[in-house]
N, CA, C and O atoms as a MOPAC input file, in Angstrom:
PM7 MOZYME 1SCF
protein

 N     20.05700 1     6.69200 1    16.41600 1
 C     18.79400 1     7.38900 1    16.22700 1
 C     18.23500 1     7.12700 1    14.82700 1
 O     17.06700 1     6.77000 1    14.67200 1
 N     19.07800 1     7.30700 1    13.81600 1
 C     18.59400 1     7.13400 1    12.45100 1
 C     18.38700 1     5.66400 1    12.10600 1
 O     17.60100 1     5.33800 1    11.21600 1
 N     19.09300 1     4.77200 1    12.81000 1
 C     18.86600 1     3.34400 1    12.59200 1
 C     17.43500 1     2.97200 1    12.98100 1
 O     16.78600 1     2.17100 1    12.30800 1
 N     16.95900 1     3.55900 1    14.06400 1
 C     15.58100 1     3.31600 1    14.48500 1
 C     14.59300 1     3.80400 1    13.42200 1
 O     13.60200 1     3.13000 1    13.14200 1
 N     14.85700 1     4.96700 1    12.83300 1
 C     13.96900 1     5.49600 1    11.79700 1
 C     13.99100 1     4.63000 1    10.54800 1
 O     12.95900 1     4.44900 1     9.90100 1
 N     15.14400 1     4.09700 1    10.20600 1
 C     15.24200 1     3.20600 1     9.04800 1
 C     14.41000 1     1.95500 1     9.28200 1
 O     13.66900 1     1.51900 1     8.40000 1
 N     14.53500 1     1.38200 1    10.46500 1
 C     13.74200 1     0.18500 1    10.78800 1
 C     12.26200 1     0.51900 1    10.78100 1
 O     11.45300 1    -0.26100 1    10.27900 1
 N     11.90100 1     1.66100 1    11.32700 1
 C     10.50500 1     2.07600 1    11.36000 1
 C      9.93400 1     2.24900 1     9.95200 1
 O      8.81300 1     1.81800 1     9.68400 1
 N     10.68400 1     2.86600 1     9.06500 1
 C     10.23600 1     3.05600 1     7.68200 1
 C     10.06900 1     1.70500 1     6.99800 1
 O      9.08100 1     1.48000 1     6.30000 1
 N     11.01600 1     0.81700 1     7.19100 1
 C     10.93000 1    -0.51100 1     6.55800 1
 C      9.74300 1    -1.31500 1     7.08000 1
 O      9.05300 1    -1.97900 1     6.30700 1
 N      9.50800 1    -1.25700 1     8.37400 1
 C      8.37700 1    -1.98600 1     8.95700 1
 C      7.05400 1    -1.40300 1     8.44100 1
 O      6.14400 1    -2.14800 1     8.07900 1
 N      6.95300 1    -0.08100 1     8.41000 1
 C      5.72500 1     0.55600 1     7.91700 1
 C      5.49300 1     0.21000 1     6.45500 1
 O      4.36100 1    -0.07100 1     6.06200 1
 N      6.54400 1     0.22400 1     5.64300 1
 C      6.39700 1    -0.11800 1     4.22600 1
 C      5.95900 1    -1.56800 1     4.06300 1
 O      5.12000 1    -1.87600 1     3.21700 1
 N      6.52200 1    -2.45100 1     4.86800 1
 C      6.12300 1    -3.86200 1     4.79000 1
 C      4.67500 1    -4.06300 1     5.22400 1
 O      3.95100 1    -4.85600 1     4.62200 1
 N      4.25600 1    -3.36100 1     6.25000 1
 C      2.87300 1    -3.48300 1     6.71600 1
 C      1.89800 1    -2.96800 1     5.65300 1
 O      0.89700 1    -3.62000 1     5.35600 1
 N      2.19400 1    -1.79700 1     5.08100 1
 C      1.30800 1    -1.26600 1     4.04000 1
 C      1.29200 1    -2.16900 1     2.81700 1
 O      0.23500 1    -2.37400 1     2.22000 1
 N      2.43700 1    -2.71100 1     2.43600 1
 C      2.48000 1    -3.62700 1     1.29100 1
 C      1.65000 1    -4.87200 1     1.56900 1
 O      0.89700 1    -5.33200 1     0.71100 1
 N      1.79100 1    -5.40700 1     2.76000 1
 C      1.01500 1    -6.58100 1     3.13600 1
 C     -0.48400 1    -6.28100 1     3.13800 1
 O     -1.28100 1    -7.10200 1     2.68400 1
 N     -0.86900 1    -5.11500 1     3.64400 1
 C     -2.28700 1    -4.74600 1     3.66200 1
 C     -2.85500 1    -4.59800 1     2.24900 1
 O     -4.00800 1    -4.95500 1     2.00800 1
 N     -2.05800 1    -4.07700 1     1.31700 1
 C     -2.52300 1    -3.96200 1    -0.07200 1
 C     -2.75300 1    -5.34600 1    -0.65300 1
 O     -3.76800 1    -5.58700 1    -1.30600 1
 N     -1.81900 1    -6.25500 1    -0.42000 1
 C     -1.96200 1    -7.62000 1    -0.94300 1
 C     -3.15400 1    -8.31900 1    -0.31000 1
 O     -3.91100 1    -8.99800 1    -1.00400 1
 N     -3.33000 1    -8.16400 1     0.99000 1
 C     -4.47000 1    -8.77400 1     1.67700 1
 C     -5.77500 1    -8.18800 1     1.16400 1
 O     -6.75400 1    -8.91800 1     1.00400 1
 N     -5.81100 1    -6.88700 1     0.90200 1
 C     -7.01700 1    -6.25300 1     0.37200 1
 C     -7.40300 1    -6.86300 1    -0.96800 1
 O     -8.57200 1    -7.16400 1    -1.21200 1
 N     -6.41600 1    -7.04200 1    -1.82600 1
 C     -6.69900 1    -7.62600 1    -3.14300 1
 C     -7.20500 1    -9.05500 1    -2.99500 1
 O     -8.18400 1    -9.43200 1    -3.63800 1
 N     -6.55600 1    -9.84500 1    -2.16600 1
 C     -6.98100 1   -11.23200 1    -1.98400 1
 C     -8.36000 1   -11.33400 1    -1.35200 1
 O     -9.17900 1   -12.15100 1    -1.77300 1
 N     -8.62200 1   -10.51100 1    -0.34800 1
 C     -9.93100 1   -10.57400 1     0.30600 1
 C    -11.05700 1   -10.10500 1    -0.60600 1
 O    -12.20700 1   -10.50300 1    -0.42200 1
 N    -10.74400 1    -9.27300 1    -1.57500 1
 C    -11.78900 1    -8.79900 1    -2.48400 1
 C    -12.36500 1    -9.94200 1    -3.31400 1
 O    -13.47600 1    -9.83400 1    -3.83200 1
 N    -11.61400 1   -11.03700 1    -3.44300 1
 C    -12.11200 1   -12.20000 1    -4.18000 1
 C    -12.96500 1   -13.11500 1    -3.30900 1
 O    -13.80200 1   -13.84800 1    -3.83500 1
 N    -12.77500 1   -13.09100 1    -1.99100 1
 C    -13.39500 1   -14.08700 1    -1.13000 1
 C    -14.42700 1   -13.54400 1    -0.15100 1
 O    -15.37400 1   -14.25000 1     0.19300 1
 N    -14.26500 1   -12.31400 1     0.30100 1
 C    -15.15400 1   -11.79400 1     1.32900 1
 C    -16.10500 1   -10.74600 1     0.76300 1
 O    -15.79500 1   -10.05600 1    -0.20700 1
 N    -17.23800 1   -10.65200 1     1.38100 1
 C    -18.21000 1    -9.62100 1     1.04400 1
 C    -17.63300 1    -8.24800 1     1.37400 1
 O    -16.86000 1    -8.11300 1     2.32300 1
 N    -18.00400 1    -7.22300 1     0.59500 1
 C    -17.53000 1    -5.87200 1     0.92000 1
 C    -17.99300 1    -5.38600 1     2.28900 1
 O    -17.44900 1    -4.41600 1     2.81800 1
 N    -18.98300 1    -6.04500 1     2.86200 1
 C    -19.52800 1    -5.62300 1     4.14700 1
 C    -18.94800 1    -6.39800 1     5.31900 1
 O    -19.34600 1    -6.17700 1     6.46200 1
 N    -18.01800 1    -7.29800 1     5.05200 1
 C    -17.37000 1    -8.05300 1     6.12800 1
 C    -16.50400 1    -7.08800 1     6.94400 1
 O    -15.80200 1    -6.25900 1     6.36500 1
 N    -16.54300 1    -7.18400 1     8.27800 1
 C    -15.81000 1    -6.22200 1     9.12600 1
 C    -14.29300 1    -6.19300 1     8.86800 1
 O    -13.68100 1    -5.12500 1     8.90400 1
 N    -13.69900 1    -7.34100 1     8.61300 1
 C    -12.25300 1    -7.36500 1     8.36100 1
 C    -11.93700 1    -6.61700 1     7.07500 1
 O    -11.00300 1    -5.81700 1     7.01700 1
 N    -12.72700 1    -6.89100 1     6.05200 1
 C    -12.49200 1    -6.22400 1     4.76900 1
 C    -12.76300 1    -4.72900 1     4.87000 1
 O    -12.03300 1    -3.93400 1     4.27800 1
 N    -13.77500 1    -4.33700 1     5.59300 1
 C    -14.06100 1    -2.91000 1     5.75200 1
 C    -12.93300 1    -2.19100 1     6.48300 1
 O    -12.59400 1    -1.05800 1     6.14400 1
 N    -12.35700 1    -2.84500 1     7.47800 1
 C    -11.25500 1    -2.23700 1     8.22100 1
 C    -10.04000 1    -2.02100 1     7.32000 1
 O     -9.43400 1    -0.94900 1     7.32800 1
 N     -9.69300 1    -3.03800 1     6.55300 1
 C     -8.55000 1    -2.90900 1     5.64500 1
 C     -8.84600 1    -1.87700 1     4.56400 1
 O     -7.96400 1    -1.10600 1     4.18600 1
 N    -10.08500 1    -1.85500 1     4.06300 1
 C    -10.46200 1    -0.86100 1     3.05200 1
 C    -10.34400 1     0.56100 1     3.58800 1
 O     -9.94100 1     1.46500 1     2.85700 1
 N    -10.68900 1     0.76800 1     4.85600 1
 C    -10.57900 1     2.10900 1     5.43600 1
 C     -9.13000 1     2.57700 1     5.50400 1
 O     -8.86000 1     3.77700 1     5.45000 1
 N     -8.20700 1     1.64100 1     5.62100 1
 C     -6.79100 1     2.00500 1     5.68900 1
 C     -6.20300 1     2.21000 1     4.29300 1
 O     -5.46800 1     3.17200 1     4.07000 1
 N     -6.51300 1     1.33000 1     3.36800 1
 C     -5.85000 1     1.30600 1     2.06600 1
 C     -6.57400 1     2.14200 1     1.01100 1
 O     -5.92600 1     2.71600 1     0.13500 1
 N     -7.87700 1     2.22000 1     1.07600 1
 C     -8.63300 1     2.91300 1     0.03000 1
 C     -8.25000 1     4.38400 1    -0.14200 1
 O     -8.21000 1     4.85100 1    -1.28000 1
 N     -7.96600 1     5.13900 1     0.92400 1
 C     -7.51700 1     6.52600 1     0.70300 1
 C     -6.21400 1     6.62300 1    -0.08700 1
 O     -5.95500 1     7.64600 1    -0.72200 1
 N     -5.40100 1     5.58800 1    -0.05900 1
 C     -4.17100 1     5.57800 1    -0.84400 1
 C     -4.42400 1     5.14500 1    -2.28300 1
 O     -3.73400 1     5.59100 1    -3.20000 1
 N     -5.41000 1     4.27700 1    -2.48000 1
 C     -5.70200 1     3.76800 1    -3.81800 1
 C     -6.56200 1     4.70700 1    -4.65100 1
 O     -6.39100 1     4.77700 1    -5.86800 1
 N     -7.47400 1     5.42400 1    -4.02700 1
 C     -8.42000 1     6.23500 1    -4.80500 1
 C     -7.76300 1     7.31900 1    -5.65800 1
 O     -8.21400 1     7.52000 1    -6.78500 1
 N     -6.72500 1     8.03300 1    -5.19900 1
 C     -6.10000 1     9.00700 1    -6.10700 1
 C     -5.44900 1     8.34400 1    -7.32700 1
 O     -5.43200 1     8.91700 1    -8.41600 1
 N     -4.91800 1     7.14200 1    -7.13500 1
 C     -4.32700 1     6.42100 1    -8.26200 1
 C     -5.42000 1     6.00700 1    -9.23800 1
 O     -5.25600 1     6.13400 1   -10.45200 1
 N     -6.52900 1     5.51500 1    -8.71200 1
 C     -7.65100 1     5.11200 1    -9.58500 1
 C     -8.22500 1     6.29500 1   -10.35500 1
 O     -8.65400 1     6.14000 1   -11.49800 1
 N     -8.23700 1     7.47100 1    -9.74200 1
 C     -8.76900 1     8.65300 1   -10.41700 1
 C     -7.90700 1     9.06200 1   -11.59600 1
 O     -8.42000 1     9.58800 1   -12.58400 1
 N     -6.61400 1     8.82900 1   -11.50700 1
 C     -5.69000 1     9.24600 1   -12.56700 1
 C     -5.44400 1     8.16500 1   -13.60800 1
 O     -5.05200 1     8.46200 1   -14.73600 1
 N     -5.67200 1     6.91800 1   -13.23400 1
 C     -5.38000 1     5.82100 1   -14.14700 1
 C     -6.65800 1     5.03300 1   -14.42400 1
 O     -7.25200 1     4.47200 1   -13.50400 1
 N     -7.07800 1     4.99000 1   -15.67000 1
 C     -8.30200 1     4.23300 1   -15.96400 1
 C     -8.04200 1     2.72800 1   -15.88600 1
 O     -6.90900 1     2.26300 1   -16.01200 1
 N     -9.12000 1     1.99300 1   -15.67700 1
 C     -9.01500 1     0.53700 1   -15.67200 1
 C     -8.73700 1     0.06700 1   -17.09000 1
 O     -9.20000 1     0.66700 1   -18.06000 1
 N     -7.98700 1    -0.99600 1   -17.19700 1
 C     -7.69100 1    -1.58300 1   -18.49900 1
 C     -8.52600 1    -2.84300 1   -18.59300 1
 O     -8.19900 1    -3.87400 1   -18.00400 1
 N     -9.61700 1    -2.74000 1   -19.34900 1
 C    -10.55700 1    -3.85500 1   -19.40300 1
 C    -11.21200 1    -4.01500 1   -18.04600 1
 O    -11.76800 1    -3.06700 1   -17.49300 1
 N    -11.14000 1    -5.22300 1   -17.51800 1
 C    -11.69700 1    -5.49500 1   -16.19100 1
 C    -10.63700 1    -5.38800 1   -15.10300 1
 O    -10.93800 1    -5.60400 1   -13.92900 1
 N     -9.42500 1    -5.06300 1   -15.46500 1
 C     -8.31600 1    -5.11900 1   -14.52500 1
 C     -8.01800 1    -3.75100 1   -13.91400 1
 O     -7.97400 1    -2.73100 1   -14.60300 1
 N     -7.81800 1    -3.76700 1   -12.60900 1
 C     -7.46200 1    -2.56300 1   -11.86100 1
 C     -6.01400 1    -2.71800 1   -11.41200 1
 O     -5.70600 1    -3.53700 1   -10.54500 1
 N     -5.13700 1    -1.93100 1   -12.00600 1
 C     -3.71200 1    -2.02800 1   -11.70800 1
 C     -3.27200 1    -1.06300 1   -10.60200 1
 O     -2.08000 1    -0.96200 1   -10.31300 1
 N     -4.21100 1    -0.36100 1    -9.98800 1
 C     -3.83700 1     0.60100 1    -8.94700 1
 C     -3.14300 1    -0.04400 1    -7.74800 1
 O     -2.24200 1     0.58300 1    -7.19100 1
 N     -3.50400 1    -1.26000 1    -7.31000 1
 C     -2.73600 1    -1.85300 1    -6.20400 1
 C     -1.27000 1    -2.10200 1    -6.56300 1
 O     -0.38800 1    -1.95200 1    -5.71800 1
 N     -1.01700 1    -2.47800 1    -7.80100 1
 C      0.37200 1    -2.70700 1    -8.21700 1
 C      1.14200 1    -1.39400 1    -8.20100 1
 O      2.28400 1    -1.34300 1    -7.74300 1
 N      0.51800 1    -0.33400 1    -8.70100 1
 C      1.17400 1     0.97100 1    -8.70000 1
 C      1.41500 1     1.44100 1    -7.27400 1
 O      2.46700 1     2.00900 1    -6.97800 1
 N      0.44600 1     1.21000 1    -6.38500 1
 C      0.63500 1     1.58100 1    -4.98500 1
 C      1.79400 1     0.81300 1    -4.35400 1
 O      2.57900 1     1.38600 1    -3.59800 1
 N      1.90700 1    -0.47000 1    -4.65800 1
 C      3.02500 1    -1.24700 1    -4.12400 1
 C      4.36300 1    -0.70000 1    -4.61700 1
 O      5.32300 1    -0.62200 1    -3.85000 1
 N      4.42700 1    -0.32500 1    -5.88000 1
 C      5.65800 1     0.25500 1    -6.42000 1
 C      5.96400 1     1.58500 1    -5.73700 1
 O      7.11100 1     1.85300 1    -5.37900 1
 N      4.94400 1     2.41500 1    -5.55600 1
 C      5.14500 1     3.70900 1    -4.88700 1
 C      5.61300 1     3.53200 1    -3.44300 1
 O      6.46900 1     4.27900 1    -2.97000 1
 N      5.06100 1     2.55900 1    -2.75400 1
 C      5.49200 1     2.28000 1    -1.38000 1
 C      6.96700 1     1.90700 1    -1.36100 1
 O      7.71500 1     2.36700 1    -0.49800 1
 N      7.38600 1     1.07500 1    -2.30800 1
 C      8.78700 1     0.66100 1    -2.36900 1
 C      9.71000 1     1.82400 1    -2.71600 1
 O     10.81000 1     1.92900 1    -2.17400 1
 N      9.26800 1     2.69300 1    -3.61400 1
 C     10.07600 1     3.86700 1    -3.98200 1
 C     10.23000 1     4.80600 1    -2.78900 1
 O     11.32900 1     5.27900 1    -2.50000 1
 N      9.12400 1     5.07300 1    -2.10100 1
 C      9.17500 1     5.96000 1    -0.93300 1
 C     10.05200 1     5.34900 1     0.15800 1
 O     10.82700 1     6.05400 1     0.80300 1
 N      9.92800 1     4.04600 1     0.36000 1
 C     10.78000 1     3.37800 1     1.35300 1
 C     12.25200 1     3.54000 1     0.97500 1
 O     13.07200 1     3.88600 1     1.82600 1
 N     12.59200 1     3.29700 1    -0.27900 1
 C     13.98400 1     3.42300 1    -0.72200 1
 C     14.50900 1     4.83900 1    -0.50900 1
 O     15.62200 1     5.02900 1    -0.01800 1
 N     13.70200 1     5.82900 1    -0.88000 1
 C     14.13600 1     7.21700 1    -0.73800 1
 C     14.33900 1     7.60000 1     0.73000 1
 O     15.34400 1     8.21900 1     1.08000 1
 N     13.38800 1     7.23100 1     1.58000 1
 C     13.51400 1     7.58000 1     2.99800 1
 C     14.68800 1     6.86600 1     3.66100 1
 O     15.41900 1     7.46800 1     4.44700 1
 N     14.86900 1     5.59300 1     3.34700 1
 C     15.99400 1     4.85100 1     3.92400 1
 C     17.31200 1     5.45500 1     3.43500 1
 O     18.26300 1     5.55900 1     4.21000 1
 N     17.38100 1     5.84900 1     2.17500 1
 C     18.60500 1     6.47100 1     1.64200 1
 C     18.91300 1     7.77400 1     2.35600 1
 O     20.06300 1     8.04700 1     2.70000 1
 N     17.88200 1     8.57700 1     2.57700 1
 C     18.08300 1     9.85800 1     3.25800 1
 C     18.54300 1     9.62600 1     4.69700 1
 O     19.49800 1    10.25500 1     5.15100 1
 N     17.86900 1     8.72700 1     5.41400 1
 C     18.24500 1     8.49200 1     6.80400 1
 C     19.61500 1     7.82700 1     6.92800 1
 O     20.33400 1     8.07500 1     7.89600 1
 N     19.98200 1     6.99100 1     5.96700 1
 C     21.28500 1     6.33800 1     6.00900 1
 C     22.41800 1     7.31100 1     5.73100 1
 O     23.54000 1     7.11700 1     6.19800 1
 N     22.12400 1     8.35500 1     4.97300 1
 C     23.18000 1     9.31500 1     4.64500 1
 C     23.39800 1    10.35300 1     5.75200 1
 O     24.38300 1    11.09100 1     5.72400 1
 N     22.49400 1    10.40900 1     6.70900 1
 C     22.63700 1    11.41300 1     7.79200 1
 C     23.57100 1    10.92400 1     8.88100 1
 O     23.80400 1    11.63400 1     9.85900 1

């Protein structure tokens, strides 16, 4: 039972991490009004906006995606540790 939850947490963390990376890459190439970019933004932006509100941009650089990736990895580690210990 808990093995399934561990796999589920890992898959979800990988999907969210991939979506964050794709969002950053697409922001360089696609218009903000492109349907693919809008779909990914609807998924990832609610996770990024609280980080952006608390952390100012440094120059022209927005480090919130990096912080989100780190947070995803930390949450994945914690959840997998909890489920593995049960």
